[in-house]
C-alpha positions as CSV (number, residue, x, y, z in Angstrom):
1,M,0.1,0.0,0.1
2,T,1.3,3.6,-1.0
3,V,1.4,6.3,1.9
4,H,1.4,9.5,0.6
5,N,3.0,12.0,2.5
6,H,2.1,15.4,0.7
7,P,1.3,18.0,3.3
8,G,-1.8,19.9,3.5
9,K,-2.5,23.7,3.5
10,D,-3.1,23.7,7.0
11,R,0.3,22.2,8.0
12,I,2.1,24.4,5.3
13,D,0.5,27.4,6.9
14,A,1.2,26.4,10.5
15,V,5.1,25.9,9.5
16,R,5.0,29.6,7.7
17,A,3.4,31.0,10.8
18,F,5.9,29.5,13.0
19,N,8.6,30.8,10.8
20,R,7.2,34.6,11.0
21,F,6.9,33.9,14.7
22,Y,10.4,32.9,15.4
23,T,12.0,35.5,13.1
24,R,10.4,38.1,14.8
25,Q,11.3,36.6,18.3
26,I,14.9,36.8,17.9
27,G,15.1,39.8,15.7
28,L,16.1,38.4,12.3
29,L,13.8,41.0,10.4
30,D,15.8,43.9,11.9
31,E,18.5,45.5,9.2
32,G,21.4,44.3,11.4
33,L,21.7,41.2,13.6
34,L,21.6,42.2,17.4
35,K,21.9,45.9,16.2
36,S,25.4,45.2,14.8
37,P,26.5,46.1,11.1
38,F,26.2,42.5,10.1
39,S,23.4,40.6,8.4
40,L,22.1,37.1,9.7
41,T,24.6,35.4,7.1
42,E,27.7,37.5,7.9
43,A,27.2,36.7,11.6
44,R,26.9,32.9,10.8
45,V,30.0,33.1,8.7
46,L,31.9,34.7,11.3
47,Y,30.6,32.4,13.9
48,E,31.8,29.2,11.7
49,L,35.5,30.9,11.0
50,A,35.6,31.9,15.1
51,H,35.0,28.1,15.9
52,R,36.6,26.1,13.1
53,D,40.1,26.0,11.6
54,G,41.3,25.5,8.3
55,L,38.2,26.2,6.4
56,V,37.9,27.1,2.6
57,A,35.4,28.9,1.1
58,S,33.9,25.4,-0.4
59,D,33.2,24.3,3.2
60,L,31.0,27.2,3.9
61,V,29.3,26.6,0.7
62,R,28.6,23.1,1.7
63,D,27.6,23.5,5.4
64,L,25.7,26.6,5.2
65,G,24.0,25.9,2.0
66,L,24.8,29.2,0.2
67,D,25.6,30.1,-3.4
68,P,29.5,30.1,-4.2
69,G,29.3,33.5,-6.1
70,Y,27.7,35.0,-2.9
71,V,30.5,33.5,-0.4
72,S,33.3,34.6,-2.7
73,R,32.1,38.4,-2.4
74,L,31.2,38.2,1.3
75,L,34.7,36.6,2.2
76,K,36.4,39.3,-0.2
77,K,34.2,42.0,1.8
78,F,35.8,40.6,5.3
79,E,39.2,40.5,3.8
80,E,39.1,44.2,2.9
81,R,37.9,45.1,6.4
82,G,40.5,43.2,8.0
83,L,38.3,40.8,9.7
84,V,39.9,37.5,7.8
85,E,43.2,36.4,5.7
86,R,43.9,33.6,3.5
87,A,46.9,31.6,3.2
88,A,47.6,28.3,1.1
89,S,45.7,25.4,2.3
90,E,48.0,22.7,3.9
91,V,46.1,19.8,2.5
92,D,45.9,21.3,-1.1
93,A,47.9,24.4,-2.0
94,R,45.5,25.3,-5.0
95,R,42.8,26.4,-2.1
96,A,43.2,29.0,0.4
97,S,42.2,28.4,3.8
98,I,40.3,31.4,5.6
99,A,41.3,32.3,9.0
100,I,39.6,34.6,11.4
101,T,41.9,37.7,12.3
102,P,42.1,39.4,15.9
103,A,39.7,42.2,14.5
104,G,37.6,39.5,13.2
105,R,37.3,38.1,16.9
106,D,36.8,41.4,18.2
107,A,34.2,42.2,15.7
108,F,32.5,38.6,16.7
109,A,32.8,38.7,20.5
110,P,29.7,41.5,21.1
111,L,27.9,39.2,18.2
112,N,28.4,36.0,20.4
113,Q,27.6,37.8,23.9
114,G,24.6,39.4,22.3
115,S,23.2,36.3,20.9
116,H,23.9,34.6,24.3
117,E,22.0,37.3,26.3
118,Q,19.2,37.3,23.9
119,V,18.3,33.8,24.2
120,A,18.7,33.9,27.9
121,A,16.4,36.7,28.2
122,L,14.1,34.5,26.0
123,L,14.0,31.5,28.3
124,D,13.9,33.5,31.4
125,R,10.4,34.0,30.8
126,L,9.7,30.4,31.1
127,A,9.7,28.3,34.0
128,L,12.2,25.3,34.0
129,A,9.7,22.7,32.8
130,E,8.9,25.2,30.1
131,Q,12.4,25.7,29.2
132,E,12.9,22.1,28.7
133,R,9.8,21.5,27.0
134,L,10.9,24.4,24.5
135,V,14.8,22.9,24.2
136,K,13.0,18.9,23.5
137,A,10.7,20.9,20.9
138,M,13.4,22.4,19.3
139,R,15.7,19.3,19.0
140,T,12.7,17.1,17.5
141,V,12.7,19.9,14.3
142,Q,16.3,19.6,14.2
143,D,15.9,15.6,14.3
144,L,13.3,15.7,11.6
145,L,14.5,18.5,9.3
146,G,18.3,17.8,10.1
147,D,20.7,15.3,8.1
148,K,20.1,12.0,9.6
149,A,23.4,11.1,11.4
150,E,23.1,7.5,12.8
151,A,23.5,7.2,16.3
152,K,26.2,5.3,18.3
153,V,23.5,3.4,19.9
154,P,20.6,3.2,17.5
155,Y,18.0,2.0,20.4
156,I,17.6,0.6,24.0
157,L,15.2,-1.9,25.3
158,R,13.9,-0.7,28.5
159,P,10.8,-2.1,30.8
160,L,7.5,-0.2,30.8
161,Q,7.3,3.3,32.7
162,V,4.4,5.5,33.9
163,G,3.4,7.5,30.8
164,D,4.3,4.4,28.1
165,I,0.5,3.1,28.0
166,G,-0.9,6.5,26.9
167,W,1.7,7.2,24.6
168,I,1.5,3.5,22.7
169,T,-2.1,3.8,22.7
170,R,-2.1,7.2,20.7
171,R,0.7,6.4,18.5
172,Q,-0.6,3.2,17.6
173,G,-4.0,4.7,16.6
174,M,-2.3,7.2,14.8
175,L,-0.1,5.1,12.7
176,Y,-2.8,2.5,11.6
177,T,-4.9,5.4,10.6
178,E,-2.1,7.1,8.4
179,E,-0.8,4.0,7.2
180,Y,-3.9,1.5,6.7
181,G,-6.9,3.9,7.0
182,W,-8.0,2.3,10.0
183,D,-10.6,3.9,12.4
184,G,-10.6,4.9,16.1
185,T,-12.3,1.9,17.0
186,Y,-8.5,0.4,16.5
187,E,-7.1,2.6,19.4
188,G,-10.1,2.0,21.5
189,L,-9.1,-1.9,21.3
190,V,-5.4,-1.0,22.1
191,A,-6.5,1.0,25.0
192,E,-8.6,-2.1,26.5
193,I,-6.0,-4.4,25.9
194,L,-3.1,-2.3,27.4
195,G,-5.4,-1.3,30.2
196,E,-6.1,-5.0,31.0
197,F,-2.5,-5.5,30.8
198,V,-1.7,-3.0,33.7
199,K,-4.5,-3.8,35.8
200,K,-4.0,-7.8,35.5
201,F,0.1,-7.6,35.1
202,D,1.8,-10.7,36.6
203,P,5.6,-10.1,36.6
204,Q,6.4,-13.8,36.7
205,W,4.8,-14.9,33.8
206,E,4.2,-11.5,31.7
207,R,6.4,-8.6,30.2
208,A,6.7,-5.3,28.4
209,W,9.8,-4.6,26.1
210,I,9.9,-0.5,25.0
211,A,12.1,0.4,22.4
212,E,13.6,4.0,23.3
213,R,16.0,6.0,20.4
214,G,17.3,9.6,21.4
215,G,14.8,9.9,24.7
216,E,11.9,8.8,22.5
217,V,9.7,5.6,22.4
218,V,10.0,4.2,19.0
219,G,8.8,0.7,19.6
220,S,6.8,-1.5,21.8
221,V,5.7,-5.3,22.5
222,F,4.0,-7.4,25.3
223,I,3.7,-10.9,26.4
224,V,0.5,-11.9,28.4
225,R,-0.2,-15.4,30.0
226,K,-3.1,-16.8,28.0
227,S,-2.7,-20.1,29.7
228,P,0.1,-22.0,31.8
229,Q,1.3,-23.5,28.2
230,V,0.6,-20.5,26.1
231,A,1.6,-17.1,25.7
232,K,0.6,-14.6,24.0
233,L,2.6,-11.7,21.9
234,R,0.6,-8.5,21.6
235,L,0.8,-5.3,20.0
236,L,4.2,-5.5,18.3
237,Y,5.0,-1.8,16.6
238,V,7.7,0.2,15.5
239,E,7.8,4.2,14.7
240,P,8.3,4.6,10.9
241,S,11.4,7.1,12.0
242,A,13.0,3.6,13.5
243,R,12.5,1.0,10.7
244,G,15.0,-0.7,9.4
245,L,17.2,-1.0,12.6
246,G,16.0,-4.7,13.2
247,I,14.1,-3.3,16.4
248,G,10.8,-5.4,15.3
249,A,13.1,-8.6,15.0
250,R,14.6,-8.0,18.3
251,L,11.4,-7.3,20.3
252,V,10.0,-10.5,18.9
253,D,13.4,-12.5,19.6
254,E,12.8,-11.1,23.3
255,C,9.1,-12.3,23.6
256,I,10.4,-15.7,22.2
257,A,13.2,-15.7,24.8
258,F,11.3,-14.9,27.8
259,S,8.5,-17.4,26.8
260,R,11.2,-20.2,26.6
261,A,12.8,-18.9,29.8
262,K,9.3,-19.4,31.6
263,G,8.3,-22.8,30.3
264,Y,5.7,-21.9,28.0
265,K,5.1,-24.4,25.1
266,T,3.3,-22.2,22.6
267,L,3.8,-18.6,21.8
268,T,0.6,-17.4,19.9
269,L,-0.5,-14.0,18.1
270,W,-3.1,-12.7,16.4
271,T,-2.7,-10.3,13.3
272,N,-3.9,-9.0,10.2
273,D,-2.6,-10.0,6.8
274,I,-2.4,-6.4,5.7
275,L,0.5,-6.1,8.1
276,G,3.1,-7.5,5.8
277,A,6.7,-6.1,7.4
278,A,5.4,-7.7,10.9
279,R,4.1,-10.9,8.9
280,R,7.6,-11.3,7.5
281,I,9.4,-10.8,11.1
282,Y,6.8,-13.7,12.3
283,Q,8.0,-16.1,9.8
284,A,11.4,-15.4,9.8
285,A,11.1,-16.3,13.7
286,G,9.5,-19.5,12.9
287,F,6.1,-18.6,13.6
288,K,3.5,-20.8,11.6
289,L,0.2,-19.7,10.1
290,V,-2.8,-21.9,11.9
291,A,-5.6,-20.1,11.1
292,E,-7.7,-16.9,9.1
293,D,-10.7,-15.6,9.4
294,R,-12.2,-12.6,7.5
295,H,-13.7,-10.0,9.6
296,H,-15.0,-6.2,9.4
297,S,-13.2,-4.3,11.6
298,F,-11.8,-0.9,12.3
299,G,-13.8,0.4,9.4
300,K,-12.5,-2.0,6.9
301,D,-12.8,-5.4,5.3
302,L,-9.6,-7.6,6.9
303,V,-8.3,-11.1,6.9
304,G,-7.4,-11.6,10.5
305,Q,-4.6,-14.6,10.8
306,T,-3.4,-16.7,14.1
307,W,0.1,-17.6,14.1
308,D,1.9,-20.1,16.6
309,L,5.3,-20.8,17.6
310,E,5.9,-24.1,19.2
311,L,8.6,-23.7,21.8
């Protein structure tokens, strides 16, 4: 099933409104940044030169996404004002490295201090908890729109914590609506299942695993006791942003290892044939399809499947 991610007008308008709001908050519409003679771009180039050694013009073009001609003119202007100087690169004599001069550092210092004080004043208006929310939201924007650098530790698995049940219910409801068009009754089912899990949880025979990446929940799975001989795997899911890391297979492996260690004879699960990625994980782990039934649920005509793994 192809999922289209074309943004609607309301989302586009929301992003544009945020851009207008934030540029006003930090004074980007002023003629000079922080009442200085420098534009935002000029100040950013000075920042890079003040914090990195051995830069060449192409580094600024690449890292700041600037036009090469504009960078060349800007550096020439800085050089004429004595803010930067050029020297043959130690790596490639054909390219000139650019270094900030003492005069350039003197020009940059009040900009740096002014920016620090401006952000401090912005945060001072907020309580500590609100500051944390703001910083977390900004990191989320960076994570979503920035280059995707692979984390050294892609994810961790941890036990269930307070707050996870509500989060998983919400995310599963949203994801299955976005990806398969299911209606709100599926979210209601997830809420039911997880509510029962918490109320009747038996730590000796049942378990939950939460996959976390960068402080965010990106997947989960649950084992419940169906009978003394049978354990049931429930509600496996992985966030789209974390797919391809092997999280789904790892969660299933944890369920299998736990069920074997507890002496269960069978690990069973119920799914729908439309959930192809999950079915492939189950098949790879050795589960066998034992039953199918057509049903109308979550606003769709579906084919339910029962899969068993003999332990």
